[in-house]
VMD Tcl script that draws the C-alpha trace (Angstrom):
set ca {
  {0.00 0.00 0.00}
  {1.11 3.53 -0.72}
  {0.01 6.31 1.59}
  {0.55 10.04 1.35}
  {-0.09 12.16 4.42}
  {-0.33 15.90 3.84}
  {0.47 17.95 6.91}
  {3.25 17.68 9.47}
  {1.27 18.60 12.56}
  {0.39 16.31 15.45}
  {-2.34 14.38 13.62}
  {-0.29 14.04 10.43}
  {2.82 12.82 12.25}
  {0.92 10.30 14.36}
  {-1.13 8.93 11.46}
  {1.94 8.70 9.22}
  {3.84 6.79 11.91}
  {1.13 4.12 12.15}
  {0.57 3.89 8.39}
  {4.33 3.32 8.00}
  {3.81 0.00 9.77}
  {1.66 -1.28 6.89}
  {2.94 0.45 3.76}
  {5.14 3.05 2.11}
  {4.40 6.54 3.47}
  {5.17 9.91 1.93}
  {4.74 12.84 4.32}
  {4.18 16.23 2.67}
  {5.27 19.20 4.79}
  {5.57 22.96 4.21}
  {8.94 23.86 5.72}
  {12.44 22.76 4.75}
  {13.39 22.65 8.44}
  {10.80 19.94 9.09}
  {11.79 18.14 5.90}
  {15.35 17.90 7.23}
  {14.24 16.83 10.72}
  {12.25 13.94 9.25}
  {15.23 12.42 7.45}
  {15.78 10.25 10.55}
  {12.11 9.24 10.65}
  {9.17 10.07 12.92}
  {9.78 9.53 16.61}
  {6.52 8.37 18.19}
  {6.14 8.24 21.96}
  {3.41 6.07 23.42}
  {3.14 5.02 27.08}
  {6.63 6.38 27.67}
  {8.24 4.24 24.93}
  {9.76 5.85 21.84}
  {9.84 4.16 18.43}
  {11.16 5.39 15.07}
  {9.11 5.13 11.88}
  {10.66 5.85 8.51}
  {8.78 7.96 5.97}
  {9.72 9.78 2.79}
  {9.39 13.50 3.51}
  {8.78 15.95 0.68}
  {7.54 19.47 0.01}
  {5.49 18.46 -3.05}
  {2.38 16.28 -3.34}
  {3.42 13.25 -5.41}
  {1.69 12.19 -8.62}
  {0.92 8.48 -8.16}
  {-2.28 6.70 -9.18}
  {-1.75 4.10 -6.42}
  {-1.48 6.49 -3.49}
  {-4.10 6.84 -0.75}
  {-3.99 10.47 0.40}
  {-4.84 11.65 3.91}
  {-5.06 15.43 4.33}
  {-4.21 16.28 7.94}
  {-4.01 20.07 7.81}
  {-6.09 22.71 9.55}
  {-9.49 23.17 7.94}
  {-8.67 26.66 6.64}
  {-5.68 25.26 4.72}
  {-7.75 22.77 2.73}
  {-8.71 24.92 -0.28}
  {-5.22 25.36 -1.81}
  {-4.45 21.68 -1.26}
  {-7.58 20.61 -3.12}
  {-6.55 22.88 -5.99}
  {-3.19 21.07 -6.17}
  {-4.95 17.70 -6.21}
  {-6.56 18.61 -9.52}
  {-3.14 18.06 -11.11}
  {-2.05 14.77 -9.51}
  {-3.25 11.18 -9.72}
  {-4.38 9.26 -6.64}
  {-6.50 6.27 -5.67}
  {-8.45 7.79 -2.73}
  {-8.36 11.07 -0.81}
  {-9.50 11.52 2.79}
  {-9.84 14.74 4.79}
  {-9.16 14.70 8.54}
  {-10.33 18.24 9.31}
  {-12.35 19.66 12.19}
  {-15.68 21.38 11.68}
  {-18.18 20.96 8.84}
  {-16.87 22.90 5.84}
  {-14.52 20.20 4.55}
  {-17.32 17.74 3.78}
  {-18.75 19.76 0.90}
  {-15.27 20.75 -0.26}
  {-14.22 17.11 -0.56}
  {-17.44 15.67 -1.96}
  {-16.83 16.61 -5.66}
  {-13.48 14.79 -5.72}
  {-13.20 11.25 -7.03}
  {-13.05 8.59 -4.29}
  {-13.26 11.18 -1.52}
  {-13.76 10.48 2.18}
  {-14.28 12.37 5.42}
  {-12.42 11.19 8.51}
  {-13.26 11.88 12.14}
  {-10.19 11.75 14.37}
  {-10.85 10.77 17.99}
  {-7.31 10.00 19.17}
  {-5.06 12.38 21.07}
  {-1.75 13.60 19.68}
  {0.80 16.18 20.80}
  {3.60 17.40 18.56}
  {6.82 17.89 20.55}
  {9.03 18.98 17.66}
  {9.18 18.67 13.87}
  {9.82 14.91 14.02}
  {8.42 13.87 17.41}
  {4.80 13.18 18.31}
  {3.26 11.87 21.53}
  {0.24 9.58 21.28}
  {-1.66 11.03 24.25}
  {-4.93 9.15 24.02}
  {-6.36 6.05 22.36}
  {-9.22 6.83 20.03}
  {-10.70 5.84 16.70}
  {-10.24 7.24 13.25}
  {-13.62 6.92 11.53}
  {-13.58 6.88 7.72}
  {-16.66 7.36 5.57}
  {-17.00 7.65 1.80}
  {-18.42 10.84 0.30}
  {-17.97 9.61 -3.26}
  {-16.66 6.30 -4.55}
  {-14.02 4.21 -2.82}
  {-12.47 4.34 0.66}
  {-8.86 3.54 1.58}
  {-8.41 0.11 3.15}
  {-6.32 0.52 6.28}
  {-5.52 -2.49 8.46}
  {-6.80 -2.43 12.02}
  {-4.27 -1.34 14.63}
  {-4.84 -1.91 18.34}
  {-3.43 1.50 19.31}
  {-5.27 3.27 16.48}
  {-8.63 1.60 15.76}
  {-9.87 2.23 12.22}
  {-13.63 2.18 11.74}
  {-15.51 2.40 8.43}
  {-18.86 4.16 8.60}
  {-21.43 4.14 5.83}
  {-23.06 7.35 7.09}
  {-20.19 9.63 8.09}
  {-21.95 13.01 8.20}
  {-23.79 12.50 11.52}
  {-20.42 11.62 13.09}
  {-18.82 14.73 11.59}
  {-21.68 16.81 13.01}
  {-21.35 15.20 16.44}
  {-17.66 16.00 16.68}
  {-18.23 19.57 15.46}
  {-20.90 20.11 18.13}
  {-18.66 18.69 20.86}
  {-15.89 21.00 19.67}
  {-18.32 23.94 19.88}
  {-19.09 23.07 23.49}
  {-15.45 22.82 24.54}
  {-12.92 24.54 22.26}
  {-14.02 28.21 22.16}
  {-14.56 28.42 25.92}
  {-11.15 26.88 26.66}
  {-9.60 29.27 24.13}
  {-11.15 32.39 25.68}
  {-10.43 31.33 29.26}
  {-7.06 29.70 28.43}
  {-7.79 26.61 30.49}
  {-7.45 22.88 29.98}
  {-10.50 20.83 29.03}
  {-10.99 19.52 32.55}
  {-11.53 23.02 33.94}
  {-14.89 23.19 32.15}
  {-16.33 20.59 34.54}
  {-14.13 21.33 37.55}
  {-14.96 25.04 37.77}
  {-18.60 25.69 38.70}
  {-18.89 28.97 36.78}
  {-17.39 27.52 33.62}
  {-19.67 24.49 33.85}
  {-22.65 26.85 34.01}
  {-21.53 28.29 30.67}
  {-21.15 24.78 29.21}
  {-24.71 23.96 30.28}
  {-25.98 27.21 28.71}
  {-24.18 26.39 25.45}
  {-25.72 22.93 25.48}
  {-29.22 24.37 25.98}
  {-28.74 26.85 23.13}
  {-27.57 24.15 20.74}
  {-30.42 21.83 21.75}
  {-32.96 24.53 20.96}
  {-31.31 25.56 17.70}
  {-30.31 22.13 16.34}
  {-32.51 19.54 18.11}
  {-32.05 16.81 15.50}
  {-28.25 16.95 15.53}
  {-28.07 17.39 19.30}
  {-29.86 14.07 19.89}
  {-26.39 12.50 19.62}
  {-24.74 14.94 22.06}
  {-25.96 14.72 25.65}
  {-24.59 16.82 28.50}
  {-23.20 13.58 29.91}
  {-21.23 13.11 26.66}
  {-19.65 16.54 27.15}
  {-18.78 15.80 30.78}
  {-17.28 12.44 29.83}
  {-15.13 13.97 27.08}
  {-13.91 16.78 29.35}
  {-13.05 14.23 32.02}
  {-11.28 11.92 29.56}
  {-9.22 14.81 28.14}
  {-8.98 16.78 31.40}
  {-5.22 17.36 31.15}
  {-5.33 18.35 27.47}
  {-5.35 21.77 25.86}
  {-7.80 22.04 22.98}
  {-6.22 22.89 19.64}
  {-8.09 26.20 19.61}
  {-6.78 27.05 23.07}
  {-3.21 26.47 21.87}
  {-3.78 28.41 18.64}
  {-4.99 31.47 20.57}
  {-2.14 31.17 23.08}
  {0.58 31.23 20.42}
  {-1.13 33.81 18.20}
  {-1.92 31.36 15.42}
  {-5.03 31.30 13.25}
  {-7.68 29.03 14.77}
  {-10.46 26.97 13.20}
  {-13.17 29.12 14.79}
  {-14.85 29.82 11.42}
  {-14.77 26.20 10.28}
  {-16.07 24.84 13.61}
  {-18.24 27.48 15.30}
  {-18.90 29.72 12.28}
  {-20.39 26.82 10.31}
  {-22.61 25.82 13.23}
  {-23.87 29.38 13.65}
  {-24.55 29.64 9.92}
  {-26.64 26.46 10.04}
  {-28.92 27.85 12.76}
  {-32.03 29.96 12.37}
  {-32.39 30.56 16.13}
  {-30.24 32.97 18.13}
  {-27.36 31.51 20.16}
  {-26.06 34.48 22.17}
  {-23.53 32.55 24.29}
  {-21.92 30.74 21.36}
  {-22.03 33.91 19.24}
  {-20.21 35.82 21.97}
  {-17.50 33.18 22.27}
  {-17.15 33.18 18.48}
  {-16.61 36.95 18.44}
  {-14.15 36.77 21.32}
  {-11.98 34.11 19.67}
  {-12.12 35.96 16.34}
  {-10.93 39.16 18.05}
  {-7.86 37.37 19.46}
  {-6.27 36.78 16.06}
  {-5.08 39.56 13.79}
  {-3.06 38.90 10.65}
}
mol new
graphics top color blue
foreach p $ca { graphics top sphere $p radius 0.5 }
foreach p [lrange $ca 0 end-1] q [lrange $ca 1 end] { graphics top cylinder $p $q radius 0.2 }
display resetview
């Protein structure tokens, strides 16, 4: 099997390291510094043990009709990558983005898939990634064929015929956690450990239930509490983005949810505006 992973962030590094155990992996990155760091392979740390996984690092998306492509970039970086894919051959393409926008962007492509990432990953440096939490990667076809990835105990792969409800569920969970952690600059666990913050979480949940009752059937308040507890020591990606002054996925996650609603959501709208105000180009 030939795999191409686009994106050298935490998700891209971790996924590439596991795919390297079952095929040839090309990892496409943006910076020459990371390209050089990856010449010795990806160093993956799991349960305190470090292993090295060899990949071919490059700055250019290869042209290979046999390759299965996984796009592991931020959601806002997807558009230029999809433009590049118009000029290369591939067997399947799968997007591992947060939010909702990527589904419709990927759908027109041949053999396109949406992936929902539920594992935890932390990038330590350009070639080192820590697998911080066991979780699934759920793959669902939007058009045509899906990539066939062997099951891995540490990274369960699940194929789902109806992927969009799962994409929606993750986006809604992200709405309930990420923007509040970003504004308050706290870890996920603080949302259930701090009484005032938990009151805001409950208000967000009520607003979303009223605005999107059908989608919120899959997201109970208990689900939010369980996720915050499971990831209590983690910083959400949006929290980190705001902290380091990097562009966040607020538009792709929260903006898309707000756009899908006809009812007012004052709490979520306020958090959206706050996070937006924290990033200036």
